[in-house]
C-alpha positions as CSV (number, residue, x, y, z in Angstrom):
1,M,37.2,14.1,22.3
2,A,39.2,14.0,19.2
3,E,37.5,14.3,16.0
4,P,36.3,11.4,14.7
5,R,38.3,9.7,11.7
6,I,35.4,7.9,10.0
7,N,33.6,8.6,6.4
8,P,30.3,9.7,7.3
9,T,29.1,8.2,4.3
10,E,30.9,5.0,4.7
11,V,28.4,4.9,8.0
12,L,25.3,5.8,6.4
13,E,26.1,3.3,3.5
14,R,26.6,0.7,6.0
15,F,23.1,0.1,6.5
16,R,21.7,1.3,3.4
17,E,21.3,-1.9,1.6
18,P,19.5,-3.9,4.8
19,V,17.4,-0.9,5.4
20,E,16.6,-0.5,1.2
21,L,15.6,-4.7,1.5
22,A,13.4,-4.1,4.5
23,L,12.2,-0.9,3.0
24,R,11.2,-3.1,-0.6
25,Q,9.6,-6.2,1.5
26,V,7.2,-3.3,3.2
27,L,5.9,-2.1,-0.5
28,E,6.0,-5.0,-2.5
29,G,2.2,-4.2,-3.7
30,S,1.1,-4.1,-6.8
31,L,-1.5,-1.5,-6.5
32,G,-0.6,2.0,-8.1
33,V,-0.1,3.7,-4.7
34,Y,2.9,1.3,-3.8
35,E,4.3,2.4,-7.2
36,M,4.0,5.8,-5.7
37,L,5.4,5.1,-2.5
38,R,8.5,3.4,-4.4
39,Y,8.8,6.1,-6.4
40,H,9.1,8.3,-3.2
41,L,11.6,6.5,-1.8
42,G,13.5,6.5,-4.8
43,F,13.2,2.8,-5.9
44,E,12.2,3.3,-9.3
45,A,13.9,4.5,-12.1
46,R,12.6,7.5,-12.7
47,G,11.9,8.1,-9.4
48,P,13.7,11.1,-7.4
49,A,17.5,10.2,-5.6
50,Q,17.4,8.2,-2.1
51,G,18.0,10.0,0.9
52,K,20.3,10.0,3.5
53,A,18.2,7.4,5.7
54,L,19.9,9.3,8.8
55,R,17.1,8.3,10.9
56,P,17.3,4.4,10.2
57,T,21.1,4.4,10.3
58,L,21.2,6.5,14.0
59,C,18.2,3.7,15.3
60,L,20.9,0.8,14.0
61,L,24.0,2.3,14.9
62,V,23.5,2.9,18.5
63,C,21.6,-0.5,19.0
64,E,25.3,-2.2,18.1
65,A,27.1,0.7,19.4
66,L,25.5,-0.6,22.9
67,G,26.2,-4.0,22.3
68,G,22.3,-4.8,20.6
69,A,22.1,-7.1,17.2
70,W,21.3,-4.3,15.1
71,R,20.0,-6.6,12.1
72,K,17.2,-7.5,14.6
73,A,16.5,-3.7,14.9
74,L,15.7,-4.0,11.2
75,P,11.9,-3.7,11.3
76,A,12.1,-0.8,13.9
77,A,14.4,1.2,11.4
78,A,12.5,0.5,8.2
79,S,9.3,1.7,10.6
80,I,11.4,5.1,11.9
81,E,11.9,6.0,7.7
82,L,8.7,5.1,6.8
83,I,7.4,7.4,9.6
84,H,9.7,10.2,8.3
85,N,9.1,9.9,4.4
86,F,5.2,10.2,5.3
87,S,6.0,13.1,6.8
88,L,7.9,14.5,3.9
89,I,5.0,13.6,1.3
90,H,2.5,15.6,3.3
91,D,5.0,18.5,4.0
92,D,5.7,18.9,0.0
93,I,2.0,19.0,-0.3
94,Q,1.6,22.0,2.3
95,D,4.7,23.6,1.2
96,Q,4.0,23.0,-2.3
97,D,7.4,22.3,-3.3
98,E,7.2,20.6,-6.8
99,L,10.9,18.8,-5.9
100,R,12.8,16.8,-3.5
101,R,16.0,15.6,-4.1
102,G,16.5,17.4,-7.5
103,R,13.3,15.5,-8.8
104,P,9.6,16.0,-9.2
105,T,7.5,15.5,-5.8
106,L,4.7,13.2,-5.8
107,W,1.9,15.3,-5.7
108,T,3.3,17.3,-8.8
109,Q,3.3,13.4,-10.6
110,W,-0.1,12.2,-9.5
111,G,-2.0,15.1,-7.9
112,V,-2.8,16.2,-4.1
113,P,-5.3,13.9,-3.6
114,Q,-3.6,10.5,-4.6
115,A,-0.5,11.9,-3.0
116,I,-1.9,12.7,0.5
117,N,-3.6,8.6,0.2
118,A,0.6,7.6,-0.2
119,G,1.3,9.2,2.7
120,D,-1.6,7.9,4.8
121,A,-0.5,4.6,3.5
122,M,2.8,4.8,4.4
123,F,1.9,5.9,7.8
124,C,-0.1,2.5,7.8
125,L,2.6,0.4,6.8
126,A,4.9,2.1,9.3
127,T,2.6,1.0,12.5
128,L,2.2,-2.3,10.6
129,T,5.6,-3.0,10.1
130,L,6.3,-2.9,13.8
131,R,4.9,-6.3,14.1
132,E,7.9,-8.1,13.0
133,L,9.6,-7.2,16.2
134,R,7.1,-9.4,18.6
135,P,9.0,-12.8,17.5
136,L,12.3,-11.3,18.1
137,F,12.0,-8.8,21.6
138,G,8.6,-9.9,22.8
139,D,5.1,-8.0,22.9
140,A,6.4,-5.9,26.0
141,A,9.3,-4.2,24.0
142,T,7.5,-4.3,21.2
143,V,4.8,-2.3,22.3
144,E,7.4,-0.1,24.2
145,V,9.0,1.2,20.4
146,M,5.4,1.7,19.5
147,T,4.8,3.8,22.1
148,V,8.1,5.8,21.5
149,L,7.6,6.5,17.7
150,Q,3.6,7.1,17.6
151,E,4.4,9.5,20.6
152,A,7.7,11.1,18.7
153,T,5.2,11.0,15.7
154,Q,2.5,13.1,17.6
155,Q,5.2,15.5,18.4
156,M,6.6,16.0,15.0
157,I,3.0,16.5,13.5
158,E,2.4,19.3,16.6
159,G,5.8,20.4,15.3
160,Q,4.6,20.9,11.6
161,F,1.5,22.0,12.9
162,L,3.7,24.9,14.7
163,D,5.9,25.3,11.3
164,V,2.7,26.1,8.8
165,R,0.9,28.6,11.6
166,Y,3.9,30.3,11.6
167,E,4.1,31.2,8.5
168,D,0.9,33.4,8.9
169,V,2.6,35.5,12.1
170,P,4.9,38.4,11.6
171,E,7.5,37.0,13.8
172,I,8.2,34.8,16.5
173,S,10.5,34.1,19.4
174,L,13.8,32.1,19.4
175,D,12.5,30.0,22.2
176,D,9.3,29.6,19.7
177,Y,11.6,28.3,17.2
178,L,13.4,25.7,19.1
179,R,10.0,24.3,20.4
180,M,8.5,24.0,17.3
181,I,11.9,22.5,16.1
182,S,12.1,20.1,18.6
183,C,8.8,18.9,17.8
184,K,8.9,18.8,14.2
185,T,12.7,17.4,13.5
186,G,13.9,16.4,16.8
187,A,11.4,14.1,17.9
188,L,11.8,11.6,15.3
189,L,15.5,11.6,15.6
190,R,15.5,11.4,19.7
191,A,13.3,8.7,18.8
192,S,15.6,7.0,16.0
193,V,18.7,6.8,19.1
194,E,16.0,6.0,21.9
195,I,14.7,3.2,19.8
196,G,17.8,1.9,18.9
197,A,19.8,2.0,23.1
198,L,15.8,0.4,23.9
199,L,16.3,-2.8,21.7
200,A,19.6,-3.0,22.9
201,G,18.7,-4.0,26.3
202,A,19.1,-0.2,27.8
203,D,17.3,0.9,31.1
204,P,15.2,3.8,31.9
205,E,18.3,6.0,32.6
206,L,20.6,5.1,29.7
207,R,17.7,5.8,27.3
208,K,17.5,9.1,28.7
209,R,20.6,10.2,28.1
210,C,20.5,8.7,24.4
211,R,17.4,11.0,24.2
212,R,18.8,14.0,25.2
213,F,21.7,13.0,22.7
214,G,18.9,12.9,19.9
215,D,18.1,15.9,21.1
216,A,21.4,17.9,20.6
217,I,21.4,15.9,16.8
218,G,17.9,17.2,16.0
219,R,18.5,20.9,16.7
220,L,22.3,20.4,14.4
221,F,20.0,18.9,11.7
222,Q,17.5,21.4,11.8
223,I,20.0,24.6,12.2
224,R,22.0,23.1,9.1
225,D,18.9,22.4,7.1
226,D,17.7,26.4,8.2
227,M,20.7,27.4,6.2
228,L,20.5,25.4,3.9
229,G,17.1,27.1,3.3
230,V,18.6,30.2,2.6
231,W,22.2,30.0,1.6
232,G,22.3,26.6,-0.2
233,Q,23.1,25.7,-3.7
234,S,20.7,24.5,-5.7
235,E,22.4,22.0,-7.4
236,T,23.2,20.2,-4.3
237,T,19.9,21.0,-2.2
238,G,17.9,20.1,-5.0
239,K,15.8,23.7,-4.0
240,P,16.0,27.0,-5.6
241,V,18.5,29.6,-3.7
242,G,16.6,31.1,-0.9
243,S,13.7,28.7,-0.7
244,D,12.5,29.9,2.8
245,V,13.4,33.3,2.5
246,R,10.4,32.8,-0.4
247,R,8.0,30.7,1.2
248,K,8.1,33.3,4.4
249,K,9.6,30.3,6.6
250,K,10.0,31.3,10.2
251,S,13.3,29.3,10.1
252,L,16.4,30.5,12.4
253,P,17.8,33.1,9.9
254,I,14.8,35.5,9.8
255,V,14.0,34.5,13.6
256,M,17.5,35.7,14.4
257,A,17.9,38.7,12.0
258,L,14.1,40.4,13.6
259,S,15.8,39.8,16.8
260,M,18.7,41.8,16.0
261,A,17.4,44.4,13.6
262,Q,17.1,48.1,14.2
263,S,14.1,50.3,13.0
264,Q,14.7,50.3,9.6
265,D,15.7,46.8,9.0
266,R,13.0,45.5,11.0
267,Q,10.3,47.4,9.3
268,T,11.8,46.1,6.1
269,L,11.4,42.9,7.1
270,L,8.5,42.9,8.2
271,S,6.8,44.5,5.3
272,V,8.4,42.4,2.8
273,Y,7.0,38.9,4.9
274,E,3.6,40.7,5.2
275,Q,3.7,40.1,1.3
276,E,1.4,37.7,-0.2
277,E,4.4,36.6,-2.4
278,L,8.0,37.5,-2.6
279,S,9.5,38.9,-5.6
280,D,13.2,38.4,-6.7
281,A,14.4,41.8,-5.7
282,N,12.4,40.9,-2.5
283,V,14.5,37.9,-1.4
284,S,17.6,39.6,-2.1
285,R,17.1,42.2,0.2
286,V,16.2,40.3,2.8
287,G,19.9,38.3,1.6
288,E,21.4,41.9,2.0
289,I,20.1,42.3,5.5
290,F,20.8,38.9,6.7
291,V,24.9,39.8,5.4
292,S,24.5,43.2,7.3
293,L,23.5,41.7,10.4
294,G,26.2,39.0,10.3
295,V,23.3,36.4,10.6
296,K,24.6,33.6,9.4
297,E,27.4,34.0,11.9
298,R,24.6,33.7,14.6
299,V,23.0,30.9,13.4
300,Q,26.7,29.0,12.7
301,A,27.7,29.5,16.6
302,L,23.8,28.1,17.2
303,A,24.7,25.0,15.1
304,D,28.3,24.6,17.0
305,E,26.9,24.9,20.4
306,A,24.7,22.2,19.7
307,H,27.7,20.2,17.9
308,K,29.9,20.8,21.0
309,E,26.7,19.3,23.1
310,A,26.0,16.1,20.8
311,F,29.9,15.3,21.0
312,T,29.8,16.2,25.2
313,L,26.6,13.9,25.7
314,A,28.3,10.6,23.9
315,E,31.2,10.5,26.0
316,E,28.6,10.6,28.9
317,I,27.2,7.3,27.5
318,D,28.4,3.7,27.3
319,F,29.3,3.1,23.6
320,I,31.4,0.5,22.5
321,D,34.3,3.2,20.9
322,R,34.1,2.2,17.3
323,G,30.2,3.1,17.4
324,R,30.8,6.5,19.2
325,E,33.5,7.2,16.5
326,E,30.9,6.2,14.1
327,L,28.0,8.1,15.4
328,L,30.0,11.0,15.8
329,S,31.3,11.1,12.8
330,L,27.7,11.4,11.6
331,V,27.3,14.3,14.0
332,R,30.5,16.0,12.4
333,F,28.2,15.5,9.1
334,L,25.6,17.3,10.4
335,L,27.5,20.1,11.1
336,E,29.1,20.6,7.7
337,R,26.6,18.7,5.3
338,E,25.6,21.0,1.9
339,H,22.5,18.8,0.8
């Protein structure tokens, strides 16, 4: 189908205000932990810039594009965003990231113990928020949404476990990588799409197709994220250039490089990644090997493949025309995004 003509920024902004209002209502508490959560979400003047809110947007867009009432789905969208941000709070601690969206992370401001408490609190609030679906959709649908979201959360945590564990092994296969990102990133994006379909009254077969669409989106999102983690500019990503290399993350560029490199380059990569801390010279050397092997082009090809798959799957789902175009504008944005 033709490239979408709708500006993806407009799509992301369309639901921002109602989603933010729903989140603010959840985080009204006066105890300091709620201040921390508001800071993390960018609701405080000194807090980090707000994120893209991609997951709640996908949930609401899919619900609307399949004929549902998106406003009724707001509690689910808010819960999804809270789950995502609970994972980011803990992820920042695990990776020792001091910046998120160009601002200090929660643990650098309040310390690791309180940041863990804040992440746990956000997870609890996400689950409690789903209670608001009961008077709108009934008990059965609410339990089904909760099941989909909790199963996705379990998979996301499993993926994060693998991501951390892989930092301590010399190399992983492409299949290992794809399985890890299918859990770590794909699970919550799949759930966002499926829950939107569920709340629009989709039958099991339609929900299955929506999950496949969400899976392609998740793969595209993480591959592009891995590209930005190596080649992104700090002024747009909010993180240092080459941050994933410096942290020795088993992201797609290094997985691809090790699968392609001949003996000398391969040994250099393995020896660099065995070091406890990587110097600027180490990071530069890895970058030079990536260039010589054409790693960026190979990674881009996989992103293009996931992008094409998402477009094809969207054609198989009975979205209303404008809804399909809005969804595909987001898919295109994920392929090209710089942050």
